[in-house]
C-alpha positions in Angstrom: 79.2 75.7 121.6 75.6 75.3 121.0 75.1 74.5 117.1 71.8 76.5 116.6 73.6 79.9 117.4 76.1 78.9 114.4 73.0 78.1 112.4 71.2 81.0 112.9 74.4 83.3 111.9 74.1 81.9 108.6 70.3 81.2 108.7 67.9 83.8 107.5 70.3 86.4 106.6 72.0 84.0 104.3 69.1 84.4 101.7 71.5 87.2 100.0 70.6 88.8 96.5 70.5 92.2 94.6 68.1 94.5 95.9 65.1 95.7 93.8 61.3 95.7 93.7 58.6 94.0 91.3 55.5 95.6 89.8 53.7 94.9 86.4 54.4 98.6 85.5 58.3 97.6 86.0 58.1 95.0 83.4 60.4 94.9 80.2 58.1 94.8 77.1 57.7 91.4 75.9 59.9 90.9 72.8 58.3 87.9 71.6 56.4 87.3 68.6 52.5 87.8 69.2 51.6 86.7 65.6 48.6 84.4 65.6 49.6 80.7 65.4 46.4 79.3 65.6 47.0 76.8 62.8 50.2 75.4 64.1 48.5 75.2 67.7 46.0 72.9 66.0 48.7 70.6 64.9 50.4 70.4 68.3 50.3 67.3 70.1 52.5 68.0 73.2 50.6 69.9 75.8 53.7 71.6 76.9 54.0 73.3 73.5 51.1 75.7 74.1 51.8 79.1 73.3 51.6 81.2 76.8 52.7 84.5 75.2 51.1 87.4 77.1 48.2 89.1 75.3 48.3 93.1 74.7 45.3 93.0 77.0 45.4 90.3 79.5 42.2 89.3 80.9 42.3 89.8 84.6 38.3 89.5 85.3 36.2 86.5 86.4 36.5 83.7 89.1 40.0 82.4 89.6 40.3 78.9 91.2 43.2 77.6 93.2 43.4 74.1 94.5 45.6 73.6 97.7 46.2 71.6 100.8 43.8 72.1 103.8 46.4 73.5 105.9 46.8 76.3 103.6 43.1 77.4 104.2 41.6 75.8 107.2 42.2 77.5 110.8 42.0 80.7 112.3 45.7 81.8 111.3 45.9 80.0 107.9 47.5 81.9 105.3 44.4 81.1 102.4 42.1 84.0 103.7 44.6 86.4 103.8 46.1 85.7 100.3 42.5 85.9 99.0 41.8 89.0 100.3 45.1 90.7 99.3 44.9 89.2 95.9 41.3 90.3 95.4 42.4 94.1 96.6 45.1 94.1 93.8 43.0 92.5 91.1 39.5 93.8 92.0 37.8 92.7 88.9 38.7 89.0 90.0 37.4 86.4 92.6 39.5 84.0 93.9 38.1 80.6 95.2 40.0 78.2 96.8 39.2 74.3 96.3 40.5 71.5 98.5 40.2 68.1 96.8 39.7 65.4 99.5 42.3 63.2 97.7 44.7 65.8 97.4 46.9 66.1 94.1 45.7 62.6 93.2 42.4 63.7 92.6 43.8 65.7 89.5 46.3 62.9 88.6 43.1 60.5 88.3 41.1 63.3 86.4 43.9 63.9 83.9 44.3 59.9 83.7 40.6 59.8 82.5 40.6 62.7 80.5 38.3 64.4 82.7 37.8 68.3 83.3 39.9 69.9 85.7 38.1 72.3 88.0 41.1 74.7 89.0 43.4 76.9 87.2 46.4 76.8 89.8 48.0 74.2 92.3 49.6 75.8 95.1 51.6 73.5 97.4 53.5 70.9 95.1 56.7 69.6 96.3 59.4 67.9 94.2 57.9 64.4 95.2 54.5 65.4 93.9 55.8 66.0 90.6 58.3 63.3 90.3 55.2 60.9 91.2 52.8 62.6 88.6 55.4 62.1 85.8 55.8 58.4 86.6 52.2 58.0 86.8 50.7 60.0 84.1 53.5 59.0 81.6 52.7 60.9 78.2 49.8 63.1 79.9 50.7 66.5 81.1 48.4 67.8 84.0 50.4 71.2 84.3 51.6 73.4 81.7 55.3 74.7 80.8 55.6 78.0 82.4 56.4 81.1 80.1 59.3 82.6 82.1 58.7 86.0 80.4 55.6 86.3 82.0 56.9 85.4 85.5 59.4 88.5 86.2 59.0 88.1 89.8 60.6 84.4 89.7 64.0 86.3 88.9 64.2 87.5 92.5 64.1 83.6 93.7 67.2 83.0 95.5 69.9 81.1 93.8 70.1 77.3 94.4 66.5 76.9 95.2 65.4 75.4 91.7 62.6 73.1 91.8 64.0 70.5 89.7 61.3 70.0 87.1 62.8 69.3 83.9 59.6 70.6 82.2 59.7 74.2 83.5 56.0 73.8 85.1 56.4 74.8 88.7 57.8 78.0 90.4 58.9 78.0 94.0 56.7 79.8 96.4 58.7 79.0 99.4 60.9 76.1 101.2 61.1 73.8 104.0 64.1 72.6 105.7 63.7 69.2 107.7 65.7 69.2 111.4 65.5 67.6 114.7 64.1 69.3 117.5 65.2 68.0 121.0 64.5 68.8 124.8 67.8 70.2 125.9 66.7 69.3 129.6 66.9 65.5 128.6 69.0 64.9 125.6 72.4 66.2 124.1 72.3 67.2 120.7 72.9 64.4 118.1 76.0 65.4 115.7 74.6 63.0 112.9 71.8 61.0 111.7 73.8 57.9 112.5 73.6 58.9 116.2 69.9 58.1 116.2 69.9 54.7 116.6 72.5 54.8 119.4 71.4 54.0 123.0 71.6 57.4 124.4 68.5 57.9 122.0 66.8 54.6 122.8 62.9 55.6 122.9 63.2 59.1 122.2 62.4 59.7 118.7 59.1 60.6 117.1 58.7 60.6 113.3 56.1 61.4 110.9 55.1 58.6 108.4 56.7 58.7 105.1 53.7 57.1 103.3 51.4 59.7 104.9 53.1 63.1 105.3 55.6 65.4 103.6 57.3 65.9 106.8 58.2 62.1 106.8 59.1 61.4 103.3 61.7 64.3 103.7 63.0 62.6 106.6 63.1 59.3 104.6 64.8 61.0 102.0 67.2 62.8 104.0 68.4 59.2 105.5 68.8 57.9 101.9 71.1 60.8 101.2 72.9 60.4 104.5 73.4 56.4 104.3 72.8 55.3 100.9 70.3 53.2 98.8 71.9 50.2 100.1 71.9 51.0 103.6 68.7 52.8 104.5 66.5 50.0 105.2 69.0 48.7 107.6 69.2 52.1 109.6 65.6 52.1 109.7 65.4 48.9 111.2 68.0 50.1 113.7 65.6 53.1 114.5 62.6 50.7 115.3 64.7 48.4 117.3 66.0 51.5 119.2 62.1 52.6 120.2 61.1 54.9 117.1 57.6 55.9 117.3 55.7 56.4 114.2 53.0 59.0 114.3 50.6 60.0 111.2 52.0 63.6 110.1 53.8 66.6 111.0 50.9 67.7 113.5 50.9 64.8 115.4 54.7 64.5 115.7 55.2 68.3 116.8 52.2 68.1 119.0 53.5 65.3 121.0 56.8 66.8 121.0 55.3 70.0 122.6 53.2 68.0 125.2 56.6 66.3 126.0 55.6 62.9 124.9 59.3 62.3 123.6 62.2 64.5 123.7 63.1 64.3 120.2 61.1 64.9 117.0 61.7 65.1 113.3 60.2 68.5 112.1 60.9 71.7 110.1 63.2 74.6 111.2 60.0 76.9 111.2 58.3 74.9 113.9 59.1 77.3 116.6 57.7 80.1 114.5 54.4 78.1 114.5 54.7 77.0 118.4 55.1 80.4 119.5 52.2 81.6 117.3 50.3 79.2 119.0 51.5 80.1 122.6 53.4 76.8 123.4 56.1 76.7 125.7 59.3 76.6 123.8 62.1 77.4 126.4 63.7 73.7 126.2 63.6 73.5 122.4 66.5 73.1 120.4 67.2 72.8 116.8 69.7 70.6 115.4 70.9 70.0 111.8 72.8 66.9 112.1 76.4 67.1 110.3 75.2 70.8 109.6 72.3 69.4 107.0 68.9 69.7 106.8 66.7 68.2 103.9 65.5 71.0 101.7 61.7 70.8 100.1 60.7 73.7 98.0 57.1 74.4 97.8 55.6 75.5 94.6 52.6 76.4 92.4 51.6 75.5 88.9 49.0 76.3 86.3 46.9 73.5 85.2 47.2 72.8 81.2 43.5 73.3 80.8 43.3 76.4 83.0 40.5 79.0 82.1 42.1 81.8 83.6 45.3 81.8 82.1 46.3 85.7 82.5 45.2 85.8 86.3 47.1 82.6 86.9 50.1 84.1 85.9 49.6 87.1 87.9 48.9 85.1 90.9 52.3 83.5 90.7 53.8 86.7 90.4 51.8 88.1 93.4 52.8 85.1 95.6 56.6 86.3 94.9 55.9 90.1 95.8 57.6 91.1 99.0 54.9 91.6 101.2 53.0 88.3 100.3 56.4 86.5 100.9 56.7 87.7 104.3 53.2 87.2 105.3 53.2 83.8 103.8 55.9 82.4 105.1 55.0 83.6 108.7 51.4 82.1 108.2 52.4 79.1 106.5 55.6 78.3 108.9 57.8 78.1 105.7 61.1 79.8 104.5 60.6 82.5 101.7 61.5 81.8 98.4 62.9 85.4 97.7 66.4 86.4 97.9 66.8 88.4 101.7 67.5 91.4 100.0 63.7 91.8 98.7 62.2 90.8 102.2 61.6 92.5 105.3 60.3 89.7 107.9 58.7 89.7 111.1 61.2 90.0 113.9 60.0 86.9 115.8 60.4 85.2 112.6 63.9 86.3 112.0 65.0 85.3 115.5 63.5 82.0 115.5 63.6 80.4 111.8 66.7 78.6 110.5 68.5 77.5 107.4 71.1 74.6 107.6 74.6 75.3 106.2 74.6 72.6 103.8 71.0 71.9 102.3 70.5 68.4 100.9 68.1 67.0 98.7 67.3 64.1 96.1 67.2 65.0 92.6 64.1 64.5 90.0 65.6 61.7 87.9 66.1 59.7 91.1 62.7 60.6 92.6 60.8 59.7 89.5 62.5 56.3 89.1 62.7 55.2 92.9 60.4 57.1 94.8 57.9 54.4 95.1 60.0 51.5 95.4 61.8 53.4 98.5 58.5 54.3 100.3 57.3 50.4 99.7 60.4 49.2 101.1 60.2 51.8 104.0 56.8 50.3 104.8 58.0 46.8 104.9 60.7 47.5 107.2 59.2 49.7 110.0 55.6 50.7 109.2 53.0 48.9 110.8 
C-alpha cells in the first residue's frame, strides 16, 4: 500500500474541531478590571507584566507595521499583498506597512540588546527555535509582550495540540509546517524510517537544506535528534555524509533541485506539492513519505513587540490572521497548513487533495531548544557542513 494514501486519509481532514465563527461583535464582554493602574505600571520591572486590557474604545487608526520574512512579501504569489489589502478593507482607517529586516529576527534581537527603538508592532513568521534563541541570548530582556488571551478570541479555534511552546505566552500560532521526505518513485523505494537513509539503496540520493541557514534544514536536524537521540545524531549525520548527502543553502534550493531531477530524494514540507502545482511544475513522479508515519512539526506564529505603538491594531491583526477566510488563503499562498481546526475552514480543492499531515507529529520542546539548540547546530556544522 502507498503510505501517502494512508497519510491523506488522516491528513487535512484530521484537523477536527467544534464549528463556529468569529467576529468582534460576537466577543464576550471583557470581565477584567479596567481601572487605571498607572501608578502600578510605573513600578513594574518585568516587561511581561504590562497591562494589555482592551480599552473601551480601541484605537484602530494609523500606520501599522509588521516585520516579517522576504518570502511573505516578495513574489507574484506571495501572501503579503493579499493580507495587506484584506486587512485595510476590514480596518479602513489603518495602513499596514510590511518591513523586512535584512538580518531577519536577529535585527530586533540586537536592537533590544542595545535598548534601541523597535520599528515594528508585530513580527509574523516566528518559529519555536526563534523564540528559544531569543530567550537564550537576551536573558532578562524581553522583545515581545505577553499576550492577553481575552483579546484573542479567535485563538480558541486553533486546533488542539498546536501549542507554540512559549512559556511566557507571547506567540500565537498562525500556521504549521510538517517536515517530510519527497522522493521520485520512478527511481527509489519509499524509505520506511529515517534510519534507512544512510543505507546503500539511497547512496547519492539525498538533498538537505543546511541547518544553519534554513528553517527547513533546522527542522530536519531536530527531527533526526528526536529519531536517533542526542548521543547518536552526529554519527547519523556522518553516515549520511559518507552516503553522498548533498547540502544546499535553503528550502528553495532543495525543492528546485528536486523538481529539476538533480536528485531523487529531498527534505521538504508536506505542502511542497501545493507550491509546485501552483508554479506549474511536473510532479507526476513526486511521492511524499512520512518515515515511521512521523513528520517534524514546526508551528509558525506571530507576536506583538513589547514597545509596539499600535497595540490595539496589533491584537486585531492577530485575530484577523486567525479568521477563516484569511487562514485558507494564507495557507495556500504561503504553503503551510492552517492553524485552525478543520471545522472552521473551507480549503481550496487542490490544497485539500495535495497537502498532508503525519499520523504522528514530533517536535523538540522549548526547554531543550533553549538549552541545547546552539550546541546542536554547532556540532552539526562541525560534523558535515563545509
